[in-house]
C-alpha positions as CSV (number, residue, x, y, z in Angstrom):
1,M,8.9,-12.4,-4.2
2,E,6.2,-15.1,-4.0
3,T,5.3,-16.2,-0.3
4,G,3.4,-18.9,0.9
5,I,0.5,-18.3,4.1
6,T,3.0,-19.4,6.5
7,F,5.5,-16.6,5.6
8,T,2.9,-14.0,5.2
9,F,1.6,-14.9,8.7
10,A,4.8,-15.1,10.3
11,A,5.8,-11.5,8.8
12,I,2.6,-9.6,10.1
13,F,2.3,-10.9,13.7
14,L,6.4,-11.0,14.3
15,G,6.5,-7.5,13.0
16,A,3.1,-6.5,15.1
17,A,4.6,-7.7,18.6
18,V,7.9,-5.7,17.3
19,L,6.4,-2.5,16.7
20,S,3.5,-2.7,19.0
21,S,6.4,-3.4,22.2
22,I,7.8,-0.1,20.8
23,A,4.6,2.1,20.6
24,L,3.6,0.5,24.2
25,Y,7.2,1.7,25.3
26,A,6.7,5.0,23.6
27,R,2.8,5.1,25.1
28,Q,1.2,5.3,22.2
29,P,-1.8,3.4,20.8
30,I,-0.8,0.2,19.2
31,I,-3.3,0.6,16.0
32,I,-1.0,3.2,14.6
33,A,2.1,0.1,15.0
34,Y,-0.3,-2.1,13.3
35,I,-1.1,0.1,10.0
36,A,3.0,1.6,9.9
37,L,4.0,-1.8,9.7
38,G,1.7,-2.5,6.6
39,V,2.9,0.6,5.1
40,A,6.6,-1.0,5.5
41,L,5.9,-4.6,4.7
42,G,3.5,-4.1,2.1
43,P,3.7,-4.0,-1.8
44,F,4.5,-0.2,-1.8
45,G,7.3,-0.1,1.1
46,L,9.6,-3.2,1.4
47,G,7.3,-5.3,-0.1
48,V,8.0,-8.1,2.7
49,V,4.4,-9.2,2.3
50,S,3.4,-9.3,-1.4
51,D,0.0,-11.9,-1.0
52,M,-2.6,-8.8,-0.2
53,E,-5.2,-10.5,-1.6
54,L,-5.1,-12.9,1.2
55,V,-4.5,-10.1,3.8
56,S,-7.2,-8.0,2.5
57,G,-9.6,-11.3,2.8
58,A,-8.2,-12.0,6.4
59,G,-8.7,-8.7,6.9
60,H,-12.7,-8.4,6.2
61,V,-13.0,-11.8,8.5
62,G,-12.6,-9.2,11.1
63,I,-14.6,-7.0,10.1
64,I,-17.3,-9.7,9.7
65,L,-16.6,-11.2,12.8
66,L,-16.5,-8.0,14.8
67,L,-20.1,-7.1,13.5
68,F,-21.6,-10.2,14.4
69,L,-20.4,-10.0,18.2
70,L,-21.6,-6.5,18.0
71,G,-25.3,-8.0,16.9
72,L,-24.8,-10.6,19.7
73,D,-25.2,-7.9,22.4
74,M,-27.9,-5.9,20.9
75,K,-31.6,-6.3,21.7
76,P,-34.4,-6.0,18.4
77,I,-36.4,-3.5,19.7
78,A,-33.2,-0.9,21.3
79,L,-31.6,-1.5,18.0
80,W,-35.0,0.0,16.0
81,N,-35.5,2.9,18.9
82,S,-31.8,3.5,18.2
83,L,-32.0,3.4,14.8
84,R,-35.0,5.6,14.1
85,Q,-33.8,8.5,16.6
86,S,-30.7,8.4,14.4
87,T,-32.0,8.8,11.0
88,L,-32.0,12.9,11.2
89,V,-28.7,13.1,12.5
90,A,-27.1,10.4,10.0
91,L,-28.9,11.9,7.1
92,I,-27.7,15.8,7.8
93,S,-23.9,15.0,8.6
94,A,-23.9,12.8,5.6
95,V,-25.5,16.1,3.3
96,V,-22.4,18.3,5.0
97,F,-19.6,15.8,4.8
98,A,-20.3,15.1,1.1
99,A,-20.9,18.4,0.2
100,A,-17.3,19.4,2.2
101,G,-15.4,16.7,0.5
102,Y,-16.5,17.8,-3.1
103,G,-15.6,21.5,-2.7
104,L,-12.7,20.2,-1.3
105,S,-11.9,18.0,-4.1
106,R,-13.1,20.3,-6.5
107,L,-10.9,22.7,-5.0
108,F,-7.7,20.9,-5.8
109,G,-8.4,20.4,-9.1
110,F,-10.3,16.8,-9.4
111,S,-12.8,16.4,-11.9
112,G,-16.1,15.8,-11.1
113,M,-16.8,12.1,-11.4
114,D,-13.6,12.1,-9.1
115,A,-14.5,14.9,-6.8
116,L,-18.1,12.8,-6.8
117,L,-16.5,9.5,-5.5
118,I,-14.3,11.0,-3.2
119,S,-17.2,13.0,-1.2
120,A,-19.1,9.9,-1.0
121,A,-16.1,8.0,0.1
122,L,-15.4,10.5,2.9
123,V,-19.1,10.6,4.4
124,F,-18.9,7.3,6.5
125,S,-17.1,7.2,9.9
126,S,-15.1,3.5,10.8
127,T,-16.9,1.0,12.3
128,I,-13.8,-0.8,13.1
129,I,-12.4,2.5,15.0
130,G,-15.9,3.3,16.8
131,I,-16.2,0.1,18.3
132,K,-12.8,-1.1,18.7
133,L,-12.1,1.9,21.4
134,L,-15.4,1.9,23.3
135,P,-15.4,0.5,26.2
136,T,-17.7,-2.9,26.5
137,T,-20.3,-1.2,29.6
138,V,-20.7,1.5,27.2
139,L,-21.1,-0.5,24.4
140,H,-23.8,-2.6,25.4
141,H,-25.4,-0.4,28.5
142,R,-25.7,3.1,27.3
143,H,-27.1,5.8,25.2
144,L,-23.5,6.2,23.8
145,G,-23.0,3.0,22.8
146,E,-26.8,2.7,21.7
147,L,-26.3,5.9,19.3
148,M,-22.8,4.8,18.1
149,I,-24.0,1.9,16.6
150,A,-27.1,3.2,15.1
151,L,-25.6,5.8,13.3
152,L,-22.8,3.6,12.0
153,L,-25.4,1.1,10.5
154,F,-27.3,3.9,9.1
155,Q,-23.8,4.9,7.6
156,D,-23.1,1.5,6.3
157,L,-26.5,1.2,4.6
158,L,-25.7,4.3,2.9
159,A,-22.4,2.9,1.9
160,I,-24.1,0.0,0.2
161,I,-26.3,1.8,-1.8
162,V,-23.1,3.6,-2.9
163,L,-21.5,0.5,-4.2
164,V,-24.1,-0.7,-5.8
165,M,-24.8,2.3,-7.7
166,M,-21.0,2.3,-8.5
167,E,-21.7,-1.4,-9.8
168,S,-24.5,-0.3,-11.8
169,A,-22.2,2.9,-13.5
170,G,-19.9,0.3,-14.1
171,A,-21.9,-2.2,-16.0
172,E,-22.9,-2.0,-19.5
173,H,-27.1,-1.9,-18.7
174,P,-27.6,-0.2,-15.4
175,S,-31.2,-0.4,-13.9
176,A,-33.4,0.8,-11.2
177,T,-33.6,-2.4,-10.0
178,A,-30.1,-3.1,-8.9
179,L,-29.9,0.0,-6.7
180,L,-33.4,-0.7,-4.9
181,R,-32.4,-4.6,-4.5
182,P,-30.7,-3.8,-1.3
183,L,-33.7,-2.1,0.1
184,L,-36.0,-4.7,-0.7
185,T,-33.7,-7.5,0.4
186,L,-32.8,-6.2,3.9
187,P,-36.1,-7.1,5.5
188,L,-36.2,-10.4,3.6
189,L,-32.7,-11.1,5.0
190,G,-34.2,-10.6,8.3
191,V,-37.1,-12.5,8.4
192,I,-35.0,-15.8,6.7
193,S,-32.3,-15.4,9.7
194,W,-34.8,-14.9,12.3
195,L,-36.8,-18.1,11.0
196,S,-33.5,-20.2,10.7
197,V,-32.9,-19.1,14.4
198,R,-36.2,-20.0,15.7
199,V,-37.0,-23.5,13.8
200,I,-33.3,-24.9,13.3
201,L,-30.2,-23.0,15.3
202,L,-31.9,-22.6,18.9
203,N,-32.9,-26.2,18.7
204,L,-29.2,-27.5,18.0
205,I,-28.0,-25.4,20.6
206,K,-30.3,-26.3,23.3
207,R,-29.5,-30.1,22.5
208,F,-26.1,-29.7,22.4
209,D,-24.5,-27.2,24.4
210,R,-22.6,-28.8,26.3
211,Y,-20.3,-29.8,23.5
212,H,-18.4,-26.2,23.5
213,E,-16.7,-27.4,20.5
214,Y,-19.3,-27.8,18.7
215,I,-20.8,-24.4,19.6
216,F,-17.9,-22.8,18.3
217,L,-18.0,-24.0,15.3
218,L,-21.8,-23.8,14.7
219,S,-21.3,-20.2,15.5
220,I,-19.1,-20.1,13.0
221,G,-20.7,-21.5,10.4
222,W,-23.9,-19.3,11.1
223,C,-22.4,-15.9,11.0
224,L,-20.2,-16.5,7.8
225,G,-22.9,-18.7,6.3
226,M,-25.2,-15.2,6.7
227,A,-22.4,-12.9,5.7
228,E,-22.1,-14.7,2.0
229,L,-26.0,-14.8,1.8
230,A,-26.3,-11.3,2.5
231,I,-23.7,-11.0,-0.2
232,W,-25.8,-13.2,-2.5
233,M,-29.1,-10.9,-2.1
234,G,-26.9,-7.6,-2.8
235,L,-26.5,-6.6,0.7
236,S,-22.4,-6.5,2.5
237,A,-21.0,-9.2,4.3
238,E,-20.6,-7.1,7.2
239,I,-24.5,-6.5,7.3
240,G,-25.2,-10.0,7.1
241,A,-22.7,-10.9,10.2
242,F,-25.0,-8.3,12.2
243,I,-28.1,-9.6,11.4
244,A,-26.8,-13.2,12.8
245,G,-25.8,-11.9,15.5
246,I,-29.0,-10.1,16.6
247,S,-31.2,-12.9,15.7
248,I,-29.8,-15.6,18.4
249,A,-28.9,-12.2,21.5
250,S,-32.1,-13.4,23.0
251,S,-30.2,-17.3,23.5
252,P,-28.8,-17.8,26.6
253,I,-25.7,-18.9,25.2
254,A,-25.0,-15.6,23.6
255,Q,-22.5,-14.4,25.8
256,Y,-20.6,-17.5,25.8
257,I,-20.4,-17.2,22.2
258,A,-19.3,-13.7,22.2
259,I,-16.4,-14.3,24.5
260,S,-15.2,-17.5,22.5
261,L,-15.2,-15.8,19.3
262,K,-13.4,-12.7,21.0
263,P,-9.7,-13.9,20.6
264,L,-10.4,-14.8,16.6
265,R,-12.3,-11.8,16.0
266,D,-8.9,-9.9,17.6
267,F,-6.8,-11.9,15.2
268,F,-8.0,-10.6,12.2
269,L,-8.4,-7.6,13.0
270,V,-4.6,-7.5,13.2
271,V,-4.2,-8.2,9.6
272,F,-7.3,-5.5,8.7
273,F,-5.1,-2.7,10.1
274,F,-2.2,-4.4,8.3
275,S,-4.1,-4.1,5.2
276,V,-5.0,-0.6,5.6
277,G,-1.8,0.4,5.8
278,S,-0.5,-2.0,2.8
279,G,-2.8,-0.7,0.7
280,L,-1.3,3.0,0.5
281,D,0.5,3.4,-3.0
282,M,3.8,4.9,-2.2
283,T,4.2,5.9,-5.7
284,L,1.3,8.3,-6.1
285,L,1.9,9.6,-2.6
286,P,3.8,12.8,-3.2
287,E,1.3,13.7,-6.0
288,V,-1.8,14.0,-3.2
289,A,0.1,14.4,-0.3
290,L,-0.8,18.3,-0.1
291,P,-4.3,17.6,-0.6
292,A,-4.4,14.8,1.2
293,V,-3.5,16.4,4.5
294,V,-5.5,19.6,4.1
295,I,-8.6,17.5,3.4
296,A,-7.9,15.2,6.2
297,A,-7.3,17.9,8.9
298,C,-10.7,19.7,7.6
299,F,-12.2,16.2,8.1
300,L,-11.3,15.5,11.5
301,A,-12.0,19.1,12.6
302,V,-15.6,19.3,10.8
303,K,-16.6,15.5,11.2
304,P,-16.7,15.9,15.4
305,A,-18.0,19.7,15.2
306,V,-21.1,18.5,12.7
307,F,-22.0,15.4,15.1
308,H,-21.2,17.6,18.4
309,L,-24.0,20.2,17.3
310,L,-26.2,17.5,15.6
311,V,-26.5,15.6,18.6
312,R,-26.6,18.5,21.3
313,G,-29.5,20.1,19.3
314,I,-31.0,17.2,18.6
315,F,-30.7,14.9,22.1
316,D,-30.2,17.8,24.2
317,E,-26.6,15.6,25.5
318,P,-23.4,18.0,25.2
319,K,-21.3,15.5,27.3
320,L,-22.5,12.5,25.1
321,S,-22.2,14.9,21.7
322,W,-18.4,15.8,22.0
323,N,-17.6,11.9,22.8
324,L,-19.4,11.1,20.4
325,G,-18.2,13.5,17.7
326,L,-14.8,12.5,19.0
327,R,-15.1,9.0,18.4
328,L,-16.3,9.7,15.0
329,G,-13.7,11.8,13.7
330,Q,-12.4,9.7,10.8
331,C,-13.1,8.1,7.6
332,S,-14.2,4.5,7.2
333,E,-13.2,1.3,6.0
334,F,-15.9,1.8,3.2
335,A,-13.5,4.6,2.1
336,L,-11.2,2.4,0.9
337,L,-13.5,-0.1,-0.9
338,I,-15.1,2.5,-2.6
339,A,-11.2,3.6,-3.8
340,F,-10.7,-0.2,-5.4
341,L,-14.3,-0.5,-6.8
342,G,-13.9,3.1,-8.3
343,L,-10.2,2.0,-9.6
344,S,-11.3,-1.2,-11.0
345,K,-14.7,0.0,-12.4
346,G,-12.5,2.9,-14.5
347,L,-14.6,5.3,-12.5
348,L,-11.8,6.9,-10.6
349,G,-8.3,8.0,-11.4
350,G,-5.1,6.7,-9.6
351,S,-4.5,10.3,-8.1
352,A,-7.8,10.2,-6.9
353,A,-8.3,6.4,-5.2
354,T,-4.4,7.5,-3.7
355,L,-5.7,10.3,-2.2
356,I,-9.0,8.4,-0.8
357,Q,-6.5,5.9,0.7
358,A,-4.7,8.8,2.1
359,V,-7.3,10.8,3.8
360,T,-8.4,7.8,5.3
361,I,-5.2,6.3,6.8
362,I,-4.5,10.0,8.5
363,T,-7.7,10.5,9.7
364,L,-7.9,6.7,11.3
365,L,-4.5,7.1,13.1
366,V,-5.0,10.5,14.3
367,S,-8.6,10.2,15.3
368,S,-7.8,6.6,16.8
369,Y,-4.9,8.3,18.8
370,L,-6.5,11.3,20.3
371,V,-9.4,9.0,21.4
372,V,-6.8,6.5,23.0
373,L,-5.3,9.7,24.6
374,T,-8.2,11.4,25.8
375,L,-11.8,9.5,26.0
376,P,-12.2,6.0,28.0
377,N,-11.4,3.3,26.1
378,P,-10.0,-0.6,26.3
379,I,-6.4,-0.2,25.1
380,A,-5.3,3.4,26.8
381,I,-2.1,4.2,27.7
382,K,-3.4,6.1,31.1
383,E,-4.5,3.6,33.8
384,G,-7.4,6.3,34.6
385,L,-8.8,6.0,31.0
386,R,-9.0,2.5,30.7
387,R,-12.0,0.8,30.4
388,D,-12.8,-2.8,29.0
């Protein structure tokens, strides 16, 4: 049925309030409630919420704001050191995960192209889950937070390359320029951002910092403007928002911006998790149920183990390596984007796209459940593990 924006958000947030209350009484992570609500109310469930374009767009805004806030707390020098240190871990783990995904997909009878895209989709870990479930003190001030952010950013860059290659493969005249464009435009975006902040933004903030409403509007405009500029330059909105945050991280007002935008970020992230559940095609699910469960179980076991071995071998930090491995043991929201793009470009079959969605949702649920119950995090059920 046709529904308006008011009905859509009312259904999402009333339903989320009910299910999250039940989840908390049952001592379960509330992220699971958001995803389960999406499955129940989405177009492949009861069909209560039908405007999935609106839901997906709002959820994407949540990811953009999350990356912007993350950038606000990152010092450029520390970020560069972390990226340099994590390169080997990111590359080796990507090769291992891609090989595992391809082999398992072929084992279940998927074609070569389907298996290739499935393997690419399953390489990445979730930025949302990784950052959302990391305590703020760890995120900003400890090696675990720096290393996790560096690995996730490196994976984001790899994901952008995969998406650009898919766009190029779906085009009539693929070109090498299209594939190299993200690598060339990323430094240019950084320079534009740095100059804009030094010449314009910091002067405006300094002159009008007494007007909190103005600072709020200016920061949102800067974040979304850089996100759109990044898209225009062939990068992702998430990368643009992160660079926008980094470029003003040195400003004294950066922490005020971060605090003021957190409620807005959480609003849109609820919608994002709802969209994850609502995107699961229930009609094709029986066909891919067995391979989805097997592949999800394998990746839930393999990802933490691989990260543990690599981080322990390179950084010689056994405790950090298991902590990091468990937190990055899921598949990424980029997998859902790869599934959507592959299907729309005719590069991926319907069953393969549903498999990617199912594996991603299963790993998001199980991984977040394990982290919430066993590691320090902001939404832990146990008082002893709760860290803001």
